[in-house]
Every structure is written in structure tokens, then in C-alpha cells.
C-alpha positions as CSV (number, residue, x, y, z in Angstrom):
1,X,-3.0,-6.1,9.9
2,X,-5.2,-3.5,11.2
3,X,-2.7,-0.9,9.5
4,X,-3.9,-2.9,5.8
5,X,-7.4,-3.0,6.6
6,X,-7.5,0.8,7.1
7,X,-5.9,1.3,4.3
8,X,-7.9,-0.7,2.4
9,X,-11.2,1.3,4.0
10,X,-9.4,4.4,3.2
11,X,-9.6,3.6,-0.1
12,X,-13.3,2.8,0.1
13,X,-13.7,5.9,2.0
14,X,-15.5,3.2,4.7
15,X,-14.6,2.9,8.6
16,X,-11.8,0.5,9.3
17,X,-14.3,-1.4,11.6
18,X,-16.6,-2.0,9.0
19,X,-13.8,-3.2,6.6
20,X,-13.3,-5.7,8.9
21,X,-16.7,-7.2,9.8
22,X,-17.4,-7.2,5.6
23,X,-14.3,-9.2,5.5
24,X,-15.2,-11.0,8.6
25,X,-18.4,-10.7,10.2
26,X,-17.0,-12.3,13.8
27,X,-14.7,-10.5,13.9
28,X,-15.2,-7.6,17.3
29,X,-12.3,-5.4,16.7
30,X,-8.9,-4.6,14.5
31,X,-7.0,-5.7,17.7
32,X,-7.9,-8.6,17.4
33,X,-7.7,-9.4,13.8
34,X,-4.0,-8.1,14.9
35,X,-3.3,-10.8,17.5
36,X,-6.0,-13.4,16.8
37,X,-6.9,-15.1,13.6
38,X,-7.9,-18.3,13.0
39,X,-6.3,-20.2,10.2
40,X,-9.7,-19.7,8.0
41,X,-10.0,-16.7,8.7
42,X,-6.5,-16.1,7.3
43,X,-7.7,-18.1,4.3
44,X,-10.2,-16.0,4.2
45,X,-8.7,-12.9,4.4
46,X,-6.4,-13.4,1.7
47,X,-9.3,-14.5,-0.7
48,X,-10.8,-11.0,0.0
49,X,-7.4,-9.1,-0.7
50,X,-6.2,-11.5,-3.2
51,X,-2.7,-12.4,-1.4
52,X,-1.3,-15.6,-0.3
53,X,-2.3,-16.5,3.2
54,X,1.2,-16.7,4.1
55,X,1.2,-12.8,3.5
56,X,-1.0,-12.3,5.4
57,X,0.0,-13.9,8.8
58,X,3.1,-11.9,8.4
59,X,1.3,-8.7,8.8
60,X,-0.3,-9.8,12.0
61,X,0.8,-10.2,15.6
62,X,0.1,-14.3,16.0
63,X,2.4,-16.4,17.7
64,X,4.6,-13.6,19.0
65,X,6.1,-13.9,22.0
66,X,4.2,-12.3,24.8
67,X,5.9,-8.9,26.6
68,X,8.0,-10.2,29.5
69,X,6.7,-7.9,32.6
70,X,8.0,-5.0,33.5
71,X,10.5,-4.6,36.7
72,X,8.8,-3.0,39.8
73,X,11.6,-0.4,39.9
74,X,11.0,0.3,43.5
75,X,11.7,-3.5,44.1
76,X,15.5,-2.8,41.9
77,X,16.0,0.1,43.9
78,X,15.6,-1.7,47.6
79,X,17.7,-4.6,46.4
80,X,20.8,-2.2,45.6
81,X,20.4,-0.1,48.6
82,X,20.6,-3.3,50.9
83,X,23.9,-4.5,49.3
84,X,27.2,-4.0,51.1
85,X,28.7,-0.7,50.4
86,X,32.8,-0.9,49.9
């Protein structure tokens, strides 16, 4: 979503956040547009950009499963070193 807004902003020679706030005055950042759009905001943006709400929703990271935490490698090494050797 943010890259799409940025391309539109570039076309009109305005900052991307300016374009986003023109469309959604309550939006706080481009990242929030990628991750936290409400159904009402999706419908509003779809109307502004002349596209279907479903198309617009696919441009966001909404409803994407969160990343798994990165394992602590030091703990993994400790476990491996404590295994009996053959």
C-alpha cells in the first residue's frame, strides 16, 4: 500500500505522507496504512484511487500472520553442546 501511495504522490510531486493524509486525514504514517486500515478507510481509498476495495486490501499487510520470534542462537548452541557425544 505504501509503495502505491508513494507512486501516486510522485506523480503529483508531493510527499507520500501528504498524499496519504489527503486521502485519510487521520492516518499517522505510511506503515500504518500498510498494516492497520479499517474497512471504512479501505472503501475511502478505493474510491479515491478508482479501484475495488478487495484490490486495495491485497496491497496491505492486514491479516498477515505475525512473524515467529527469532530463536536465541546462544540457547541453541548450549543445548547442542550439552548433547552426549557418540
